[in-house]
PyMOL Python script that loads the backbone (N, CA, C, O; Angstrom):
from pymol import cmd

cmd.read_pdbstr("""\
ATOM      1  N   UNK A   1       0.834  -1.170   0.000  1.00  0.00           N
ATOM      2  CA  UNK A   1       0.000   0.000   0.000  1.00  0.00           C
ATOM      3  C   UNK A   1       0.888   1.246   0.000  1.00  0.00           C
ATOM      4  O   UNK A   1       1.888   1.307   0.715  1.00  0.00           O
ATOM      5  N   UNK A   2       0.512   2.231  -0.807  1.00  0.00           N
ATOM      6  CA  UNK A   2       1.248   3.493  -0.873  1.00  0.00           C
ATOM      7  C   UNK A   2       0.384   4.605  -0.305  1.00  0.00           C
ATOM      8  O   UNK A   2      -0.832   4.622  -0.492  1.00  0.00           O
ATOM      9  N   UNK A   3       1.023   5.527   0.387  1.00  0.00           N
ATOM     10  CA  UNK A   3       0.311   6.655   0.955  1.00  0.00           C
ATOM     11  C   UNK A   3       1.190   7.895   0.882  1.00  0.00           C
ATOM     12  O   UNK A   3       2.413   7.799   0.981  1.00  0.00           O
ATOM     13  N   UNK A   4       0.564   9.067   0.707  1.00  0.00           N
ATOM     14  CA  UNK A   4       1.296  10.328   0.624  1.00  0.00           C
ATOM     15  C   UNK A   4       0.954  11.193   1.834  1.00  0.00           C
ATOM     16  O   UNK A   4      -0.208  11.324   2.219  1.00  0.00           O
ATOM     17  N   UNK A   5       1.986  11.773   2.417  1.00  0.00           N
ATOM     18  CA  UNK A   5       1.822  12.626   3.594  1.00  0.00           C
ATOM     19  C   UNK A   5       2.386  14.011   3.323  1.00  0.00           C
ATOM     20  O   UNK A   5       3.418  14.156   2.668  1.00  0.00           O
ATOM     21  N   UNK A   6       1.708  15.017   3.826  1.00  0.00           N
ATOM     22  CA  UNK A   6       2.205  16.386   3.740  1.00  0.00           C
ATOM     23  C   UNK A   6       3.290  16.524   4.813  1.00  0.00           C
ATOM     24  O   UNK A   6       3.133  16.056   5.941  1.00  0.00           O
ATOM     25  N   UNK A   7       4.391  17.177   4.436  1.00  0.00           N
ATOM     26  CA  UNK A   7       5.488  17.373   5.380  1.00  0.00           C
ATOM     27  C   UNK A   7       5.875  18.845   5.427  1.00  0.00           C
ATOM     28  O   UNK A   7       5.427  19.650   4.611  1.00  0.00           O
ATOM     29  N   UNK A   8       6.706  19.172   6.387  1.00  0.00           N
ATOM     30  CA  UNK A   8       7.288  20.503   6.472  1.00  0.00           C
ATOM     31  C   UNK A   8       8.773  20.318   6.743  1.00  0.00           C
ATOM     32  O   UNK A   8       9.171  19.811   7.791  1.00  0.00           O
ATOM     33  N   UNK A   9       9.582  20.737   5.782  1.00  0.00           N
ATOM     34  CA  UNK A   9      11.032  20.596   5.897  1.00  0.00           C
ATOM     35  C   UNK A   9      11.688  21.825   5.265  1.00  0.00           C
ATOM     36  O   UNK A   9      11.171  22.376   4.293  1.00  0.00           O
ATOM     37  N   UNK A  10      12.823  22.250   5.816  1.00  0.00           N
ATOM     38  CA  UNK A  10      13.422  23.538   5.435  1.00  0.00           C
ATOM     39  C   UNK A  10      14.350  23.509   4.231  1.00  0.00           C
ATOM     40  O   UNK A  10      14.511  24.528   3.558  1.00  0.00           O
ATOM     41  N   UNK A  11      14.963  22.369   3.945  1.00  0.00           N
ATOM     42  CA  UNK A  11      15.913  22.360   2.826  1.00  0.00           C
ATOM     43  C   UNK A  11      15.944  20.987   2.151  1.00  0.00           C
ATOM     44  O   UNK A  11      15.484  19.993   2.713  1.00  0.00           O
ATOM     45  N   UNK A  12      16.485  20.954   0.955  1.00  0.00           N
ATOM     46  CA  UNK A  12      16.535  19.717   0.175  1.00  0.00           C
ATOM     47  C   UNK A  12      17.421  18.675   0.851  1.00  0.00           C
ATOM     48  O   UNK A  12      17.113  17.483   0.810  1.00  0.00           O
ATOM     49  N   UNK A  13      18.504  19.106   1.465  1.00  0.00           N
ATOM     50  CA  UNK A  13      19.391  18.174   2.161  1.00  0.00           C
ATOM     51  C   UNK A  13      18.666  17.527   3.344  1.00  0.00           C
ATOM     52  O   UNK A  13      18.828  16.335   3.606  1.00  0.00           O
ATOM     53  N   UNK A  14      17.876  18.317   4.045  1.00  0.00           N
ATOM     54  CA  UNK A  14      17.094  17.794   5.179  1.00  0.00           C
ATOM     55  C   UNK A  14      16.065  16.773   4.678  1.00  0.00           C
ATOM     56  O   UNK A  14      15.829  15.753   5.326  1.00  0.00           O
ATOM     57  N   UNK A  15      15.470  17.052   3.544  1.00  0.00           N
ATOM     58  CA  UNK A  15      14.498  16.129   2.947  1.00  0.00           C
ATOM     59  C   UNK A  15      15.168  14.801   2.615  1.00  0.00           C
ATOM     60  O   UNK A  15      14.576  13.739   2.811  1.00  0.00           O
ATOM     61  N   UNK A  16      16.398  14.856   2.114  1.00  0.00           N
ATOM     62  CA  UNK A  16      17.149  13.638   1.795  1.00  0.00           C
ATOM     63  C   UNK A  16      17.426  12.840   3.071  1.00  0.00           C
ATOM     64  O   UNK A  16      17.303  11.615   3.077  1.00  0.00           O
ATOM     65  N   UNK A  17      17.797  13.529   4.145  1.00  0.00           N
ATOM     66  CA  UNK A  17      18.033  12.856   5.430  1.00  0.00           C
ATOM     67  C   UNK A  17      16.761  12.173   5.921  1.00  0.00           C
ATOM     68  O   UNK A  17      16.808  11.053   6.430  1.00  0.00           O
ATOM     69  N   UNK A  18      15.620  12.852   5.767  1.00  0.00           N
ATOM     70  CA  UNK A  18      14.331  12.269   6.173  1.00  0.00           C
ATOM     71  C   UNK A  18      14.035  11.017   5.353  1.00  0.00           C
ATOM     72  O   UNK A  18      13.595  10.002   5.892  1.00  0.00           O
ATOM     73  N   UNK A  19      14.279  11.097   4.048  1.00  0.00           N
ATOM     74  CA  UNK A  19      14.018   9.958   3.161  1.00  0.00           C
ATOM     75  C   UNK A  19      14.864   8.756   3.571  1.00  0.00           C
ATOM     76  O   UNK A  19      14.360   7.636   3.658  1.00  0.00           O
ATOM     77  N   UNK A  20      16.156   8.992   3.824  1.00  0.00           N
ATOM     78  CA  UNK A  20      17.050   7.904   4.213  1.00  0.00           C
ATOM     79  C   UNK A  20      16.619   7.294   5.542  1.00  0.00           C
ATOM     80  O   UNK A  20      16.660   6.075   5.704  1.00  0.00           O
ATOM     81  N   UNK A  21      16.203   8.134   6.501  1.00  0.00           N
ATOM     82  CA  UNK A  21      15.756   7.643   7.805  1.00  0.00           C
ATOM     83  C   UNK A  21      14.480   6.812   7.661  1.00  0.00           C
ATOM     84  O   UNK A  21      14.345   5.764   8.292  1.00  0.00           O
ATOM     85  N   UNK A  22      13.551   7.277   6.836  1.00  0.00           N
ATOM     86  CA  UNK A  22      12.276   6.577   6.641  1.00  0.00           C
ATOM     87  C   UNK A  22      12.490   5.206   6.017  1.00  0.00           C
ATOM     88  O   UNK A  22      11.820   4.242   6.390  1.00  0.00           O
ATOM     89  N   UNK A  23      13.416   5.111   5.072  1.00  0.00           N
ATOM     90  CA  UNK A  23      13.669   3.839   4.383  1.00  0.00           C
ATOM     91  C   UNK A  23      14.212   2.770   5.328  1.00  0.00           C
ATOM     92  O   UNK A  23      14.068   1.578   5.058  1.00  0.00           O
ATOM     93  N   UNK A  24      14.834   3.182   6.431  1.00  0.00           N
ATOM     94  CA  UNK A  24      15.421   2.234   7.380  1.00  0.00           C
ATOM     95  C   UNK A  24      14.402   1.677   8.374  1.00  0.00           C
ATOM     96  O   UNK A  24      14.697   0.721   9.091  1.00  0.00           O
ATOM     97  N   UNK A  25      13.214   2.263   8.423  1.00  0.00           N
ATOM     98  CA  UNK A  25      12.202   1.843   9.394  1.00  0.00           C
ATOM     99  C   UNK A  25      11.570   0.527   8.954  1.00  0.00           C
ATOM    100  O   UNK A  25      11.215   0.347   7.789  1.00  0.00           O
ATOM    101  N   UNK A  26      11.436  -0.389   9.914  1.00  0.00           N
ATOM    102  CA  UNK A  26      10.803  -1.679   9.627  1.00  0.00           C
ATOM    103  C   UNK A  26       9.338  -1.449   9.266  1.00  0.00           C
ATOM    104  O   UNK A  26       8.630  -0.726   9.968  1.00  0.00           O
ATOM    105  N   UNK A  27       8.886  -2.056   8.185  1.00  0.00           N
ATOM    106  CA  UNK A  27       7.514  -1.875   7.721  1.00  0.00           C
ATOM    107  C   UNK A  27       7.428  -0.930   6.536  1.00  0.00           C
ATOM    108  O   UNK A  27       6.381  -0.829   5.897  1.00  0.00           O
ATOM    109  N   UNK A  28       8.530  -0.233   6.234  1.00  0.00           N
ATOM    110  CA  UNK A  28       8.576   0.656   5.073  1.00  0.00           C
ATOM    111  C   UNK A  28       9.311  -0.075   3.962  1.00  0.00           C
ATOM    112  O   UNK A  28      10.472  -0.460   4.104  1.00  0.00           O
ATOM    113  N   UNK A  29       8.609  -0.257   2.855  1.00  0.00           N
ATOM    114  CA  UNK A  29       9.222  -0.911   1.698  1.00  0.00           C
ATOM    115  C   UNK A  29      10.027   0.107   0.898  1.00  0.00           C
ATOM    116  O   UNK A  29      11.126  -0.185   0.426  1.00  0.00           O
ATOM    117  N   UNK A  30       9.464   1.309   0.751  1.00  0.00           N
ATOM    118  CA  UNK A  30      10.156   2.384   0.033  1.00  0.00           C
ATOM    119  C   UNK A  30       9.584   3.718   0.485  1.00  0.00           C
ATOM    120  O   UNK A  30       8.434   3.804   0.914  1.00  0.00           O
ATOM    121  N   UNK A  31      10.404   4.755   0.381  1.00  0.00           N
ATOM    122  CA  UNK A  31       9.954   6.101   0.744  1.00  0.00           C
ATOM    123  C   UNK A  31      10.659   7.118  -0.134  1.00  0.00           C
ATOM    124  O   UNK A  31      11.842   6.980  -0.442  1.00  0.00           O
ATOM    125  N   UNK A  32       9.911   8.148  -0.536  1.00  0.00           N
ATOM    126  CA  UNK A  32      10.500   9.267  -1.262  1.00  0.00           C
ATOM    127  C   UNK A  32       9.999  10.552  -0.629  1.00  0.00           C
ATOM    128  O   UNK A  32       8.824  10.682  -0.284  1.00  0.00           O
ATOM    129  N   UNK A  33      10.916  11.499  -0.484  1.00  0.00           N
ATOM    130  CA  UNK A  33      10.573  12.793   0.093  1.00  0.00           C
ATOM    131  C   UNK A  33      10.891  13.860  -0.939  1.00  0.00           C
ATOM    132  O   UNK A  33      11.997  13.903  -1.478  1.00  0.00           O
ATOM    133  N   UNK A  34       9.919  14.720  -1.214  1.00  0.00           N
ATOM    134  CA  UNK A  34      10.115  15.807  -2.157  1.00  0.00           C
ATOM    135  C   UNK A  34      10.117  17.143  -1.420  1.00  0.00           C
ATOM    136  O   UNK A  34       9.114  17.550  -0.832  1.00  0.00           O
ATOM    137  N   UNK A  35      11.260  17.810  -1.465  1.00  0.00           N
ATOM    138  CA  UNK A  35      11.363  19.127  -0.848  1.00  0.00           C
ATOM    139  C   UNK A  35      10.496  20.134  -1.604  1.00  0.00           C
ATOM    140  O   UNK A  35       9.863  20.995  -0.993  1.00  0.00           O
ATOM    141  N   UNK A  36      10.468  20.024  -2.928  1.00  0.00           N
ATOM    142  CA  UNK A  36       9.725  20.982  -3.756  1.00  0.00           C
ATOM    143  C   UNK A  36       8.220  20.940  -3.486  1.00  0.00           C
ATOM    144  O   UNK A  36       7.574  21.985  -3.405  1.00  0.00           O
ATOM    145  N   UNK A  37       7.666  19.744  -3.347  1.00  0.00           N
ATOM    146  CA  UNK A  37       6.218  19.628  -3.132  1.00  0.00           C
ATOM    147  C   UNK A  37       5.853  19.502  -1.649  1.00  0.00           C
ATOM    148  O   UNK A  37       4.677  19.541  -1.287  1.00  0.00           O
ATOM    149  N   UNK A  38       6.885  19.350  -0.787  1.00  0.00           N
ATOM    150  CA  UNK A  38       6.668  19.160   0.654  1.00  0.00           C
ATOM    151  C   UNK A  38       5.769  17.952   0.914  1.00  0.00           C
ATOM    152  O   UNK A  38       4.804  18.021   1.675  1.00  0.00           O
ATOM    153  N   UNK A  39       6.119  16.840   0.256  1.00  0.00           N
ATOM    154  CA  UNK A  39       5.350  15.612   0.417  1.00  0.00           C
ATOM    155  C   UNK A  39       6.290  14.415   0.606  1.00  0.00           C
ATOM    156  O   UNK A  39       7.402  14.380   0.080  1.00  0.00           O
ATOM    157  N   UNK A  40       5.803  13.449   1.369  1.00  0.00           N
ATOM    158  CA  UNK A  40       6.509  12.187   1.567  1.00  0.00           C
ATOM    159  C   UNK A  40       5.598  11.064   1.083  1.00  0.00           C
ATOM    160  O   UNK A  40       4.455  10.941   1.524  1.00  0.00           O
ATOM    161  N   UNK A  41       6.120  10.249   0.173  1.00  0.00           N
ATOM    162  CA  UNK A  41       5.377   9.081  -0.300  1.00  0.00           C
ATOM    163  C   UNK A  41       5.997   7.858   0.348  1.00  0.00           C
ATOM    164  O   UNK A  41       7.208   7.646   0.286  1.00  0.00           O
ATOM    165  N   UNK A  42       5.145   7.059   0.971  1.00  0.00           N
ATOM    166  CA  UNK A  42       5.613   5.867   1.671  1.00  0.00           C
ATOM    167  C   UNK A  42       4.902   4.646   1.113  1.00  0.00           C
ATOM    168  O   UNK A  42       3.678   4.626   0.982  1.00  0.00           O
ATOM    169  N   UNK A  43       5.692   3.627   0.787  1.00  0.00           N
ATOM    170  CA  UNK A  43       5.137   2.343   0.387  1.00  0.00           C
ATOM    171  C   UNK A  43       5.372   1.386   1.554  1.00  0.00           C
ATOM    172  O   UNK A  43       6.509   1.128   1.947  1.00  0.00           O
ATOM    173  N   UNK A  44       4.271   0.867   2.097  1.00  0.00           N
ATOM    174  CA  UNK A  44       4.348   0.010   3.271  1.00  0.00           C
ATOM    175  C   UNK A  44       4.545  -1.440   2.874  1.00  0.00           C
ATOM    176  O   UNK A  44       4.038  -1.891   1.847  1.00  0.00           O
ATOM    177  N   UNK A  45       5.285  -2.164   3.697  1.00  0.00           N
ATOM    178  CA  UNK A  45       5.446  -3.603   3.492  1.00  0.00           C
ATOM    179  C   UNK A  45       4.100  -4.276   3.745  1.00  0.00           C
ATOM    180  O   UNK A  45       3.285  -3.785   4.526  1.00  0.00           O
ATOM    181  N   UNK A  46       3.882  -5.384   3.087  1.00  0.00           N
ATOM    182  CA  UNK A  46       2.607  -6.095   3.212  1.00  0.00           C
ATOM    183  C   UNK A  46       2.373  -6.531   4.662  1.00  0.00           C
ATOM    184  O   UNK A  46       3.256  -7.104   5.301  1.00  0.00           O
ATOM    185  N   UNK A  47       1.179  -6.252   5.160  1.00  0.00           N
ATOM    186  CA  UNK A  47       0.806  -6.670   6.505  1.00  0.00           C
ATOM    187  C   UNK A  47       1.256  -5.739   7.623  1.00  0.00           C
ATOM    188  O   UNK A  47       1.037  -6.038   8.797  1.00  0.00           O
ATOM    189  N   UNK A  48       1.879  -4.617   7.282  1.00  0.00           N
ATOM    190  CA  UNK A  48       2.354  -3.714   8.337  1.00  0.00           C
ATOM    191  C   UNK A  48       1.238  -2.753   8.767  1.00  0.00           C
ATOM    192  O   UNK A  48       0.343  -2.431   7.986  1.00  0.00           O
ATOM    193  N   UNK A  49       1.310  -2.312  10.002  1.00  0.00           N
ATOM    194  CA  UNK A  49       0.346  -1.366  10.568  1.00  0.00           C
ATOM    195  C   UNK A  49       0.813   0.042  10.225  1.00  0.00           C
ATOM    196  O   UNK A  49       1.752   0.554  10.834  1.00  0.00           O
ATOM    197  N   UNK A  50       0.152   0.671   9.244  1.00  0.00           N
ATOM    198  CA  UNK A  50       0.663   1.947   8.732  1.00  0.00           C
ATOM    199  C   UNK A  50       0.732   3.045   9.794  1.00  0.00           C
ATOM    200  O   UNK A  50       1.656   3.858   9.767  1.00  0.00           O
ATOM    201  N   UNK A  51      -0.220   3.090  10.728  1.00  0.00           N
ATOM    202  CA  UNK A  51      -0.196   4.125  11.772  1.00  0.00           C
ATOM    203  C   UNK A  51       1.015   3.953  12.682  1.00  0.00           C
ATOM    204  O   UNK A  51       1.707   4.923  12.992  1.00  0.00           O
ATOM    205  N   UNK A  52       1.270   2.728  13.106  1.00  0.00           N
ATOM    206  CA  UNK A  52       2.426   2.445  13.969  1.00  0.00           C
ATOM    207  C   UNK A  52       3.733   2.701  13.226  1.00  0.00           C
ATOM    208  O   UNK A  52       4.671   3.270  13.784  1.00  0.00           O
ATOM    209  N   UNK A  53       3.790   2.278  11.965  1.00  0.00           N
ATOM    210  CA  UNK A  53       4.994   2.477  11.156  1.00  0.00           C
ATOM    211  C   UNK A  53       5.265   3.971  10.996  1.00  0.00           C
ATOM    212  O   UNK A  53       6.413   4.399  11.107  1.00  0.00           O
ATOM    213  N   UNK A  54       4.235   4.768  10.738  1.00  0.00           N
ATOM    214  CA  UNK A  54       4.433   6.206  10.532  1.00  0.00           C
ATOM    215  C   UNK A  54       4.857   6.919  11.819  1.00  0.00           C
ATOM    216  O   UNK A  54       5.585   7.909  11.756  1.00  0.00           O
ATOM    217  N   UNK A  55       4.421   6.440  12.968  1.00  0.00           N
ATOM    218  CA  UNK A  55       4.899   7.008  14.238  1.00  0.00           C
ATOM    219  C   UNK A  55       6.409   6.778  14.357  1.00  0.00           C
ATOM    220  O   UNK A  55       7.150   7.664  14.783  1.00  0.00           O
ATOM    221  N   UNK A  56       6.850   5.582  13.978  1.00  0.00           N
ATOM    222  CA  UNK A  56       8.274   5.261  14.010  1.00  0.00           C
ATOM    223  C   UNK A  56       9.043   6.080  12.983  1.00  0.00           C
ATOM    224  O   UNK A  56      10.150   6.544  13.257  1.00  0.00           O
ATOM    225  N   UNK A  57       8.457   6.261  11.794  1.00  0.00           N
ATOM    226  CA  UNK A  57       9.078   7.087  10.753  1.00  0.00           C
ATOM    227  C   UNK A  57       9.248   8.519  11.270  1.00  0.00           C
ATOM    228  O   UNK A  57      10.304   9.125  11.091  1.00  0.00           O
ATOM    229  N   UNK A  58       8.210   9.054  11.907  1.00  0.00           N
ATOM    230  CA  UNK A  58       8.281  10.416  12.437  1.00  0.00           C
ATOM    231  C   UNK A  58       9.408  10.542  13.457  1.00  0.00           C
ATOM    232  O   UNK A  58      10.175  11.505  13.421  1.00  0.00           O
ATOM    233  N   UNK A  59       9.511   9.574  14.367  1.00  0.00           N
ATOM    234  CA  UNK A  59      10.581   9.612  15.375  1.00  0.00           C
ATOM    235  C   UNK A  59      11.961   9.520  14.719  1.00  0.00           C
ATOM    236  O   UNK A  59      12.891  10.216  15.125  1.00  0.00           O
ATOM    237  N   UNK A  60      12.090   8.662  13.708  1.00  0.00           N
ATOM    238  CA  UNK A  60      13.368   8.507  13.000  1.00  0.00           C
ATOM    239  C   UNK A  60      13.754   9.795  12.279  1.00  0.00           C
ATOM    240  O   UNK A  60      14.921  10.186  12.275  1.00  0.00           O
ATOM    241  N   UNK A  61      12.777  10.444  11.677  1.00  0.00           N
ATOM    242  CA  UNK A  61      13.037  11.698  10.965  1.00  0.00           C
ATOM    243  C   UNK A  61      13.401  12.816  11.937  1.00  0.00           C
ATOM    244  O   UNK A  61      14.268  13.639  11.644  1.00  0.00           O
ATOM    245  N   UNK A  62      12.744  12.845  13.086  1.00  0.00           N
ATOM    246  CA  UNK A  62      13.042  13.868  14.100  1.00  0.00           C
ATOM    247  C   UNK A  62      14.469  13.720  14.637  1.00  0.00           C
ATOM    248  O   UNK A  62      15.086  14.706  15.040  1.00  0.00           O
ATOM    249  N   UNK A  63      14.994  12.483  14.643  1.00  0.00           N
ATOM    250  CA  UNK A  63      16.367  12.263  15.110  1.00  0.00           C
ATOM    251  C   UNK A  63      17.374  12.897  14.165  1.00  0.00           C
ATOM    252  O   UNK A  63      18.378  13.451  14.613  1.00  0.00           O
ATOM    253  N   UNK A  64      17.120  12.822  12.853  1.00  0.00           N
ATOM    254  CA  UNK A  64      18.070  13.370  11.878  1.00  0.00           C
ATOM    255  C   UNK A  64      17.783  14.829  11.543  1.00  0.00           C
ATOM    256  O   UNK A  64      18.686  15.560  11.137  1.00  0.00           O
ATOM    257  N   UNK A  65      16.541  15.257  11.710  1.00  0.00           N
ATOM    258  CA  UNK A  65      16.156  16.641  11.399  1.00  0.00           C
ATOM    259  C   UNK A  65      15.085  17.070  12.392  1.00  0.00           C
ATOM    260  O   UNK A  65      13.893  16.880  12.152  1.00  0.00           O
ATOM    261  N   UNK A  66      15.515  17.647  13.504  1.00  0.00           N
ATOM    262  CA  UNK A  66      14.618  17.895  14.642  1.00  0.00           C
ATOM    263  C   UNK A  66      13.457  18.848  14.352  1.00  0.00           C
ATOM    264  O   UNK A  66      12.415  18.758  15.001  1.00  0.00           O
ATOM    265  N   UNK A  67      13.618  19.757  13.389  1.00  0.00           N
ATOM    266  CA  UNK A  67      12.525  20.711  13.132  1.00  0.00           C
ATOM    267  C   UNK A  67      11.634  20.327  11.951  1.00  0.00           C
ATOM    268  O   UNK A  67      10.872  21.154  11.452  1.00  0.00           O
ATOM    269  N   UNK A  68      11.730  19.073  11.505  1.00  0.00           N
ATOM    270  CA  UNK A  68      10.842  18.623  10.429  1.00  0.00           C
ATOM    271  C   UNK A  68       9.478  18.236  11.002  1.00  0.00           C
ATOM    272  O   UNK A  68       9.326  18.043  12.209  1.00  0.00           O
ATOM    273  N   UNK A  69       8.504  18.129  10.123  1.00  0.00           N
ATOM    274  CA  UNK A  69       7.170  17.713  10.553  1.00  0.00           C
ATOM    275  C   UNK A  69       6.551  16.826   9.488  1.00  0.00           C
ATOM    276  O   UNK A  69       6.716  17.064   8.292  1.00  0.00           O
ATOM    277  N   UNK A  70       5.839  15.803   9.934  1.00  0.00           N
ATOM    278  CA  UNK A  70       5.050  14.952   9.037  1.00  0.00           C
ATOM    279  C   UNK A  70       3.622  15.009   9.559  1.00  0.00           C
ATOM    280  O   UNK A  70       3.357  14.677  10.715  1.00  0.00           O
ATOM    281  N   UNK A  71       2.711  15.433   8.698  1.00  0.00           N
ATOM    282  CA  UNK A  71       1.311  15.541   9.094  1.00  0.00           C
ATOM    283  C   UNK A  71       0.621  14.212   8.827  1.00  0.00           C
ATOM    284  O   UNK A  71       0.361  13.857   7.677  1.00  0.00           O
ATOM    285  N   UNK A  72       0.326  13.479   9.898  1.00  0.00           N
ATOM    286  CA  UNK A  72      -0.178  12.103   9.787  1.00  0.00           C
ATOM    287  C   UNK A  72      -1.686  12.014   9.627  1.00  0.00           C
ATOM    288  O   UNK A  72      -2.214  10.905   9.546  1.00  0.00           O
ATOM    289  N   UNK A  73      -2.396  13.119   9.579  1.00  0.00           N
ATOM    290  CA  UNK A  73      -3.861  13.101   9.443  1.00  0.00           C
ATOM    291  C   UNK A  73      -4.279  12.969   7.991  1.00  0.00           C
ATOM    292  O   UNK A  73      -5.473  12.937   7.692  1.00  0.00           O
TER     293      UNK A  73
END
""", "prot")
cmd.dss("prot")
cmd.show_as("cartoon", "prot")
cmd.util.cbc("prot")
cmd.orient("prot")
């Protein structure tokens, strides 16, 4: 399953850090972050709980870029 989330990030390098952090989270098959559109596309692994996975993605992204935001609604 693929889902798109609105994000808030300050620079393209920060977006790349967020993308790399998201890809390392268990339950994420693939992730792309676009600084230009301020969106994160996440492809979830089959059978994963997307809400729980996205909470982990948010925490992972906050570790590499503390002032980023992912709007999970």
